[in-house]
VMD Tcl script that draws the C-alpha trace (Angstrom):
set ca {
  {75.66 88.93 74.17}
  {72.27 87.69 75.44}
  {69.53 90.29 75.29}
  {69.10 90.34 79.09}
  {72.82 90.99 79.54}
  {72.62 93.91 77.10}
  {69.76 95.39 79.10}
  {71.80 95.03 82.30}
  {74.75 96.76 80.65}
  {72.55 99.71 79.68}
  {71.20 100.02 83.21}
  {74.71 99.86 84.67}
  {75.87 102.62 82.34}
  {72.92 104.77 83.45}
  {73.62 104.42 87.18}
  {76.29 107.14 87.57}
  {74.08 109.61 85.69}
  {71.08 108.76 87.84}
  {73.26 109.42 90.88}
  {74.69 112.62 89.40}
  {71.33 114.15 88.56}
  {69.26 112.89 91.50}
  {67.38 115.82 92.97}
  {68.58 118.15 90.20}
  {66.44 120.14 87.76}
  {66.63 119.66 84.00}
  {64.88 121.98 81.53}
  {63.64 120.32 78.34}
  {62.53 122.33 75.32}
  {60.08 120.12 73.44}
  {59.25 120.84 69.82}
  {59.51 119.80 66.20}
  {58.27 116.56 64.67}
  {58.12 114.87 68.08}
  {55.15 117.14 68.88}
  {53.23 116.17 65.74}
  {53.65 112.39 65.66}
  {51.30 110.96 68.30}
  {53.40 107.85 68.98}
  {56.54 109.96 69.41}
  {54.67 112.38 71.65}
  {53.59 109.56 73.94}
  {57.13 108.14 73.94}
  {58.74 111.47 74.88}
  {56.26 112.06 77.69}
  {57.00 108.55 78.99}
  {60.70 109.41 79.02}
  {59.96 112.58 81.01}
  {58.02 110.48 83.54}
  {60.98 108.10 83.82}
  {63.30 111.03 84.62}
  {61.00 111.99 87.46}
  {60.79 108.43 88.79}
  {64.59 108.08 89.02}
  {64.79 111.21 91.14}
  {65.30 114.03 88.64}
  {63.13 117.14 88.38}
  {62.23 117.76 84.72}
  {60.59 121.01 83.61}
  {59.08 120.92 80.12}
  {58.78 124.01 77.89}
  {56.89 123.71 74.61}
  {55.84 125.72 71.61}
  {53.40 124.63 68.92}
  {53.91 126.57 65.71}
  {52.41 123.98 63.31}
  {49.29 123.63 65.46}
  {48.83 127.42 65.55}
  {49.21 127.65 61.77}
  {46.68 124.86 61.28}
  {44.03 126.61 63.37}
  {44.74 129.99 61.73}
  {44.12 128.52 58.29}
  {40.90 126.87 59.49}
  {39.52 130.30 60.43}
  {40.76 131.92 57.21}
  {43.87 133.69 58.51}
  {47.10 133.37 56.54}
  {50.20 133.22 58.79}
  {52.85 135.88 58.22}
  {56.42 135.94 59.55}
  {59.14 138.56 59.97}
  {62.66 137.27 60.69}
  {61.14 133.92 61.64}
  {58.71 135.49 64.15}
  {54.96 135.15 63.67}
  {53.16 138.46 63.11}
  {50.64 138.39 65.95}
  {47.67 140.76 65.87}
  {45.01 140.59 68.59}
  {42.97 137.89 66.81}
  {46.07 135.78 66.17}
  {47.09 136.17 69.82}
  {43.74 134.72 70.87}
  {44.39 131.72 68.62}
  {47.96 131.34 69.93}
  {46.78 131.34 73.54}
  {43.89 128.99 72.83}
  {46.16 126.48 71.09}
  {49.29 126.67 73.27}
  {47.88 127.22 76.77}
  {44.81 125.13 75.97}
  {44.81 122.23 73.55}
  {48.56 121.57 73.18}
  {49.50 122.09 76.82}
  {46.68 119.99 78.22}
  {47.30 117.13 75.80}
  {50.89 116.89 77.06}
  {49.73 117.07 80.66}
  {47.27 114.24 80.04}
  {49.91 112.04 78.40}
  {52.27 112.48 81.35}
  {49.52 111.80 83.89}
  {48.32 108.72 82.00}
  {51.84 107.25 82.23}
  {52.14 107.64 85.96}
  {53.52 111.15 86.26}
  {51.93 114.16 87.94}
  {52.01 117.06 85.50}
  {50.68 120.58 85.93}
  {50.13 122.78 82.87}
  {51.12 126.44 83.07}
  {51.45 129.45 80.85}
  {53.64 132.43 81.60}
  {50.54 134.20 82.93}
  {50.18 131.82 85.86}
  {51.62 133.46 89.01}
  {53.34 135.96 86.64}
  {55.76 133.16 85.78}
  {57.03 134.82 82.58}
  {56.75 138.60 82.28}
  {57.31 139.93 78.77}
  {58.18 143.17 77.10}
  {57.27 143.96 73.52}
  {59.75 142.84 70.89}
  {60.24 144.85 67.68}
  {62.94 143.07 65.65}
  {64.71 145.53 63.39}
  {62.34 148.24 64.58}
  {59.33 146.48 63.00}
  {56.10 146.26 64.99}
  {54.80 142.68 64.59}
  {52.10 142.88 67.23}
  {51.86 140.88 70.45}
  {55.28 139.30 70.22}
  {57.43 139.56 73.31}
  {60.80 138.82 74.80}
  {61.51 137.76 78.37}
  {61.72 140.68 80.79}
  {61.55 138.68 84.03}
  {60.94 135.16 85.27}
  {59.29 134.57 88.65}
  {60.07 130.91 89.35}
  {58.41 130.58 92.76}
  {55.47 128.54 91.48}
  {57.89 126.13 89.78}
  {59.89 125.60 92.96}
  {56.69 124.76 94.82}
  {55.52 122.29 92.18}
  {58.90 120.58 91.80}
  {59.30 120.23 95.56}
  {55.95 118.43 95.71}
  {56.90 116.03 92.93}
  {54.99 117.61 90.05}
  {56.26 118.02 86.49}
  {55.62 121.60 85.24}
  {54.62 121.83 81.58}
  {54.99 125.43 80.36}
  {53.53 126.91 77.18}
  {55.21 129.85 75.46}
  {52.59 132.49 76.31}
  {53.68 135.31 78.63}
  {52.04 138.22 80.41}
  {52.75 141.83 79.47}
  {53.11 144.87 81.74}
  {49.39 145.67 81.44}
  {48.14 142.11 81.78}
  {48.02 141.44 78.03}
  {49.15 138.17 76.48}
  {52.35 137.89 74.45}
  {53.44 135.25 71.97}
  {56.96 134.11 72.89}
  {59.79 132.10 71.40}
  {59.79 128.84 73.38}
  {63.52 128.32 72.79}
  {64.34 131.63 74.47}
  {62.00 130.89 77.38}
  {63.80 127.59 77.98}
  {67.20 129.29 77.84}
  {66.20 132.00 80.30}
  {64.44 129.55 82.60}
  {67.58 127.51 83.26}
  {69.27 130.18 85.35}
  {66.06 131.17 87.11}
  {65.40 127.64 88.43}
  {69.04 126.63 88.96}
  {68.87 123.78 86.43}
  {71.96 121.69 85.74}
  {71.14 120.84 82.14}
  {69.23 122.19 79.13}
  {68.10 119.79 76.40}
  {66.68 121.25 73.17}
  {64.66 118.73 71.19}
  {64.43 119.55 67.47}
  {64.08 117.87 64.05}
  {67.74 117.40 63.13}
  {70.58 115.42 64.69}
  {72.33 118.59 65.87}
  {74.55 121.26 64.31}
  {76.34 120.43 61.08}
  {79.54 121.95 59.70}
  {77.82 121.85 56.31}
  {74.10 122.51 56.35}
  {71.87 119.55 55.49}
  {74.82 117.12 55.63}
  {74.37 114.89 58.72}
  {77.81 113.36 58.17}
  {79.33 116.68 59.31}
  {77.61 116.63 62.71}
  {79.56 118.46 65.41}
  {79.29 116.53 68.67}
  {80.82 119.39 70.71}
  {80.91 123.15 70.11}
  {82.08 126.07 72.20}
  {79.98 129.21 72.39}
  {82.51 131.15 70.31}
  {82.52 128.43 67.62}
  {78.71 128.42 67.49}
  {78.56 132.21 67.21}
  {81.11 132.15 64.39}
  {79.02 129.54 62.56}
  {76.00 131.86 62.82}
  {78.05 134.72 61.35}
  {79.24 132.43 58.54}
  {75.68 131.31 57.75}
  {76.33 127.70 58.74}
  {73.69 128.04 61.44}
  {70.57 129.83 60.28}
  {66.77 130.02 60.40}
  {65.15 128.08 63.25}
  {68.45 126.78 64.60}
  {69.60 130.28 65.60}
  {67.18 130.72 68.55}
  {68.10 127.22 69.75}
  {71.79 128.15 69.85}
  {70.88 131.47 71.48}
  {68.94 129.54 74.14}
  {71.98 127.35 74.81}
  {74.13 130.46 75.23}
  {71.58 131.93 77.66}
  {71.63 128.69 79.63}
  {75.43 128.67 79.84}
  {75.38 132.26 81.07}
  {72.73 131.15 83.57}
  {75.12 128.66 85.15}
  {74.85 125.29 83.40}
  {78.10 123.71 82.21}
  {76.64 122.26 79.02}
  {73.54 122.54 76.85}
  {72.41 120.03 74.25}
  {70.61 120.09 70.89}
  {69.24 116.66 69.99}
  {66.99 114.99 67.44}
  {63.59 114.65 69.11}
  {62.29 112.51 66.25}
  {64.59 109.66 67.31}
  {62.81 107.46 69.88}
  {64.16 107.85 73.42}
  {66.73 110.44 72.34}
  {66.18 112.26 75.64}
  {67.18 109.19 77.63}
  {70.18 108.55 75.39}
  {71.43 112.06 76.03}
  {70.96 111.99 79.78}
  {71.93 108.41 80.63}
  {74.65 107.25 78.21}
  {78.38 107.93 78.12}
  {78.43 109.00 74.48}
  {75.21 111.00 74.39}
  {73.81 112.20 71.07}
  {73.39 115.42 69.12}
  {75.50 118.54 69.67}
  {76.71 119.64 73.07}
  {77.48 123.37 73.48}
  {79.85 124.37 76.28}
  {81.36 127.64 77.41}
  {84.83 126.79 76.16}
}
mol new
graphics top color blue
foreach p $ca { graphics top sphere $p radius 0.5 }
foreach p [lrange $ca 0 end-1] q [lrange $ca 1 end] { graphics top cylinder $p $q radius 0.2 }
display resetview
């Protein structure tokens, strides 16, 4: 098939999805290797701009664990974790906020704007977007680490209506105005219901969920919530994949029909998920 005909076929396949999602909101959790590799980062932000140009309303949520760790080590602080959560004293919280709401967030905003989009960077402190309460996993105090208590999506509705792409860092505001370090996966999962999104896409470093850990040939293309929860109990889903599955479950409870975990290190994986019949990665549905 001539190359031009192949391109036309791809565009034709995308048309029904462009029609289906026109005017609809999609929440994208951006993380993993795609945040570290500069070429991939530019590519992903270009894909987000494309979604906006074909009539969709993307909202981007990001973390930045490796960047935080890098800065901590530069100032002589050794990162410490409890159950996968970063122990966050007041000095570490300052670093977290500086990196996430500052350097990382604004670099993503700049990449989107440079490719023709109109991005606005936010943290959970802006307009009280994400209000947190202190989290003490297993009864252990790990400092300024929070969980979502409330989302006030008004600022997002205003931005989306005016054609902007919100880019949200995982820093929230506490009941007394203090900053809290948050799990970006959980923020994305909670945000879906608050903004009435029709889809959640979690971008990570693996192709999806495997029946046998570390064996990509056992990729599950579709899972129900009950199947995913059973895999967590059986230890087939563990470590950093657990909050991603939890976020998908939150999104399904929030009203979306399906949530997706995809490999963000694969170029244009976001577009392949949204605009192709087969999609990629693992789709989680209510079942």
